[in-house]
N, C-alpha and C positions, 0 to 999 in steps of 0.2 A: 504494501499499499504505498503512498505516497502523500506529502499535503498537499494544502491548497495554495493553486498558483496564480501569477497572473493578475496580484493586487498590489499596488504601489501604495504609499504611502497616502491616506491617514490610516489605513488598514494593513499595513505593513506589521502591526502587533498581533492580529489575526494569522499570518502566515506564518509568522515566531510561533505563535502557539503549535500550529498544528506540526511543527517541522521540530518542536521540544519534543511532542508527541511521537512522532516518529522515531527520533533517538531515543528514547529512554523506555519507548515501548507504551506510555502510559496515554487512554485513551478515556477523555474528558467526559462523563457522563451527560447524555443528549437532553436537552432541555424543550422539550416541546410543550409550543407554544399554548399559553392560556388564552382565556379570552381576554383578560388585562392585557400580556402581549401583543396580541394580535394589535393593538392600538400604537402601539413601538412602529419604530420606523423599521424599512429590512436591515438599515445598518445597525441601528441597535439590535434587533432582534441576534444578528448573527454575532455580533459584540458579544453579547449573553451565550451563545450556543456557539463557539468556534468550532470550525470544521476537526474532526480527527482524523487519522491517516485515511487516506481516501484508496479507492484499489487502485492496482497497476496496469501500467501499460498493455500489457498482457493480456489482463482480464477484460478491458472493455475493446480491443483493438475490433475483434468480429460482428459487436453489436454498430462498433462505430461506424466498420466497413460498408455494413447494411443500409445506416441512415445516409451515410454519403450519398450512397447510390441512387438516393431519391432527390439531392440536387440540382442535377442534370435535366432531370425529368419532368421538378417541378417549374424551372425555367424555361424550359419547352413550352409546356402547358402554358405559363402563365403570359408569354408573349402573344395567345392567342386568345388571351382575352384583353390584352391592352391594346391587342390589333383592331377588337370589336368596341373594347369599351371605352379607349385613351386610360388618361389616368385622373378622372373624375370619382372623387369618392361617390360609392353605391353601397354601404356595405350590406344591403339588404340582397342587392341581387350577385354581388360579389359571395358570399356568405351560401347561398344557393349554387351557384356555378360551384366552387371551390367544394363541397360536400359533392356534387357528381362525377367529382373527379378523382376522391378515394377509392378504391377498388373495392366492390363488395368482400366482405369477411370469407377466410380460406374455407375449401369445404369441411367438415363434420373430421374427415380421416386426417386432413392434413393439419389440423387444430389440434387432434389427438396425438399426434406425432410433435408438434410443437409444443404442447402440454407435458409429453414425455423428459423433453429436454429441460421443462424450468421444473420437472420433478428432480432430474438427474442434479441439476446444478444445485435444487435446495440440500442437498446430502454430501454438499462440501462446506454448508455455511460454517462460519467460524463467530467470535462472539466479537471481534473486532469488525469482520465483514457486516455485521447486523447494526453495529452502531454507526459503518459509512453507511450501508444502504441507509438507516433510521435517517439520517442528517440529511441526504440528501433526497429522501422522500420528501419531507419538509419544508428544505428550504430551496430546491429546485423546482417549485411550482412559479416562482416572481423573486424572491428576494436574496436569490444568486444574481441573477439578470438586474436587476434595479442596482445592485450593489456595485459590479462592474459598471453599470450606466453613469451613477452616482462618481466614481474613481475618476471615468477619465470626461465627466462634466467640469471639471474643477478645472482642466487646460482649456475650456472655450469662455466666450462670455456667454452672461447669463440671459439674452437672449436666443440664441441656439441652444443653449443647454437645455432652456424651458422647451423649445420646441422637439428638442428630442426627446424630453423626456414625456412627452404628451405619446409620439411615435411610437416607444417601446412600452407605453401602457395602452393603448389603443390594440397594438399589435398583439398583446398577449389575452387582452378581453376576448377579444374577435376570433383568437383560436381556441379559447376554453368554449366561449357560443357556439362554436361550430363543433365540436368535438363532443360536447353536452349531445347536441341537436343527433348525430349520426350515433353515439352508444344506445340513444334512446329508442331511435329507428331500427337497428342492428340486433341489438339484445344479446349481446356476446358474453356470456358470463366469464367473469375472472377468474385465472387459474387459481385460485384460491377459493374460489365457490366450487369449481368443479372437483377438486379435492380438498378438503378444509385442513387437512394433516399440514398441509404447505404452513397454514398460517391458526395455529390454535387461537391464536389471541386475538383473532377478527370476530370468532362466534357466530359460526355460521348458521342459519336456522335451517334444521331440516329442511330438503323442498325447495328452498330460494332460489333466484334465481339470479337474482345481480346483489351486488354493484355489475355490473355490466363495464366490458374493457377495450371496446375497438369504436373506434381507435384510441388509441392512449393519447390522455389530457397533458401528464408532462411533458410526452413526446412533441407533443403540438406545440406548447409554450416554448419548452426549447429553441425546438429547430423556429419559430418565428422570432423570438431572442435573438440567437447568435447569426442568423439574417441580417436583420436591423443593426447591431452593434457591430457585424464585422464589416457593414458599409459604412459606417460611420469612422469606425478605428480599424482599418485593414489589420496595421500592423498588428493586431492583438487577437485576430483571425484564430490562430491557431490555439491559443487559451483558451478560447471561448469554444472551440469546437473540443477540445481535450474536458471541459468540464460537461459541455451536452451528453458525451458520451458516457462521462458518469454517472450523470443521471440516467439514462437511459438503461445500461447495467444494472443500475441500483434495481429498478422497476423490473428487470427480469429474476434479479438475485434474490428478491423478496415477495417471489410469487404474484406480483400484483397484471405483470404481463406477458403474453406470449410473444413471439419475436414478429407475429404479423400485425400484430394492436402497434410494435414500435413504429413499424415500417410506413405503417398508412399513417400514422401521426407524425411522424417527420416530413412527410411529402405533405399534408396536410398545414405544416407551421412551416415549409419552405414555401409553399404558394402564398400563405399569410406575411410572411415577412416581405417577398416581391410585391405585392397587394399594398403594404404601407409607407414603405421607401418609392412608389411610382406614384402615389397620392400627395405624397410629401414634396416631391419634386427630386430625390436624388436620382 
């Protein structure tokens, strides 16, 4: 596992804590946000709960490669939208169009194969891995991406910084909205619903159908954020992509998703990121 990277002052202390954890083998207990902590900023929430050692590059490489394959496809698809609709914002029309670009869920046989892969991975879990995955699950929705943007906003003017904040916020919200709509439509149970032994802590009721996992909301929001952030600060793109892959792997590791959930969410997020950049004039 490895410490968080790509975050500079004033967040160097966070990276330092993570590095110390990796050096001495100490993993700080995770602080799951409560009702009161939800009112804190993303920066404050991560300061309260610094990252533990995260997964190695070897761990995250396979799902990262699958996610990267969606990027080219998303760009080609979005070119068609842009050709027909230009760069005028129309979230309702775009959401309906983007939903149609996401492939239908895989057939039952393929999803069963993917479930077996998640079951196999679950057998390799360690205490350190669970802590890393928990941190990524909690903060990978929005906090990490907001912190990255907060960091780079300190290097630009106030007007530009405010505009970039709005762009990222819009991308995260739209990715979640479309993901939720597709999940409700396709009704693909999460791996831990299909096999409750994968996550006993979830307390799934017998016969439960949800929660649904196709496409992955974490993947959608991460891809949208990385697409936007990488356009705003290209030299930091490698760090953003690395963190995206960490988040994606954590969802497999803790049986929140199978791989097709991840790739579908990534494709959707890439489309949303392209859309937000286009309407913002980038």
